[in-house]
N, C-alpha and C positions, 0 to 999 in steps of 0.2 A: 631759412624761415626759424624764426626764433622762439624758443620752451613756449614763452607768452602768447604765442601768436597759434601753436599749434592746441596748445591744451584749452585756448577759448573757440577755434574751430572745434574739437572733440565734442568740447562742451555742446557746440551748437549742434550737432550730429546728433548727440544725448537725446535733445531736445524734441529734435524734427522728426527722430525715428518716436520718441512718445507721443509726441503730438500726430501723428500717422496711425500707431496701434488704436487712440483712443476715437480715432475718426474711421475705425475698420477697414483699416491695412496690414496684413501680415508680415514680418521682417522678414525676411529672405536672405537679405545680405548682409553688414556691415563693412567698409571697405572692402571691397569683394577689388582686390587687384591682379592683375595682369601685366607682367613686368613692370613697367615706370609708371603704367597707367593706373588708376584707382576709381573707382565708381562711390562715391557716397555712401548711397543706400540702396538695394532692391530691395520692392515693395511689393505684395502681390493681393489685390482684392478683386475677387470673384475669377473673371477671366482676364485680368488685364493687372500684367508686372509695368511696372514703374519704375524708371532708373532716376535716381533719385540727385541730384545736384544739388548739395548745403552749402550758402554763403551766409556766414556769421559775420557781423560787425557791430562795432559798439559806437551807437549816435548814428546818426543820418547825415555826418559830416563828408561820406564821398558816394551819396546816392543810394538808393537799395539796393540790397545786396544782391539782387537775383542779375543784375542790371553789370554785374563783375565775371557773367561766364564770356570769354571769348568765343572766337571762332576755334582758337586753337584748341581750345578745351572741351570747344563741342564736340571736331573733330575726333579727342578723343574717348570721349564718353560714345560715341557712336562705335569704335575700336571697339572698346571694352564692352559695349555691350552686346555687339555681335560675338564675339567668345564667348559671352556669358551664355545667350539664346543655344550657341552651339554645342555645350556641355551640359547644360540645365533644361535649356526649352522645349516647349510642349504644344505638338500639333493644337489649334483652334484658341490659342491665345494671344489677344491685343498686349502690343507694346508701344509703348510712351516714354519719353522724357520729361520729367517734371523736374521743378525747382521748389525750395525750400528758402524763404531770406530767415533768417535768426537775425532781430536786432535787439541790442541792450540798450536800455537810456535809464542808468540808473539799477532800484531793482526791479524794474518792470523790463517786460520782453513783450515783443511784438512780435509776429510769427505769417509768413505773408506764401502761401501756397500758390504754385504756377502748373496749372497743368499744359498738358503738352506744349512747354515752356522754350524750347528753340531752335525748334524746325530746322530739325536735322533729319536725315532720312531715316527712318525705323530699321530694326531688326527685323530680320524673317527666320522662317524655321524652315 
């Protein structure tokens, strides 16, 4: 991946984290890594912990950002989330996978938030 694409992705993650905090979420982890896997953001609001995949795009040429999460990435998210829950989870919490699409249109930014986005089995404690 080019340095330019990495910088764009990191910028999108920062914007998504700021947007989530503005909407009442607490950031628990940014780029939680387990081996080659990573989860962009882990956030909590009340009794819900969300493992958030952030996809960032310039414009709409390739479709919505969230459509870029394929089955391999979903499997990696599920594995990474299970590790996070084993290390940091608490009984009574609900866990889910959310998505944030960040699209840049010139100087305008569009954010698309997808609740329970990926239809993968949720981790349990």
